[in-house]
N, C-alpha and C positions, 0 to 999 in steps of 0.2 A: 545451532548450525546444522545438526544432524537432521532435524525436522525439515528445515528449509531445503537442504540438499536432497531429501527424499521426495519432495514434491516438484522440484525443478527438472526441466529437461537438461541435457548436456549443454545445449546452446544457451539456455537461460542461466546456467551456472557461470558461464563465461561473461555474459552481457549484463547480468544483474548488478546494479550499483548499490553497495551497502555503505553506510546504514540507509535505511529507507527514510526519506524526509516527508513528514506529513505536515502540510501547511494549511493555513486558514483559507477557505474558499471564499474569496471576495466577490465572486460572480453570483453567489447565491444570496437571496434576500432572507432566507431562513437561517443562515449561518451553517456552518459545517466545516468539514475538512476535505482535503484532496491529496492524492498522490499522483504525480506526473511521471510519465515515462511508459513506453510501450511494454517493455519486459516487466517493469515494476507493477503495472496495472494488471497484467496477466497473472502474475504470481499472487498478488494480494487478492484478486478475485477468486483464485483457486483456494486460497487459505480460508476466505470467508464464505465460500460456496455461493458466490454471486455471479450474475451474468455481467458481461462487459458491454456497456452502452457506448462508450467512447474508447477507441483503441489506445489512446495515449493518456487517459485520465480516469481515475475512479474517485467518486465522491464517497465520503465516509461520514458517519455520525458518531457521536460519543461512544455508544455501545460497540460499534465496529472497531473504534480505536482501542478500547480496553481489551477487546478480544484479540486484536493483533499483538498488543503488548504482552498478553499471556502466552500466545503461541510462539512468538519469537522475541523474548525479552532481550533488551540491550541492543536490538537492531532497529528500533523505531525511535526517531527523534522528531519532536514537535517544533515547528517553526511558525512564529506568529508574523504575518505580513500585513501591512496596512492596506 
C-alpha cells in the first residue's frame, strides 16, 4: 500500500478502486489481459512505465501481470471472462 500511495496523486488516491481486477482481453486475437478504468489505467501504466494508448483501458501480457503482482501483492485479482 505504501508503494501504491507513493505513486498516486491525491485525486487518484480517492478515485482508485481496489483491488485491481485484471480480466481476459476477449477483443484480442493473440490473447492477453486488460485493466479497465481511467484512474486504474493511469496508475498501472505508471507502475509498468508504459504509455497509455487508450484512456480507460490498458492491455497487459503475462510478464506485465507478474510484475504488477510483485509491485503490489494482494491488490491484483485475475478474472477470467468468456
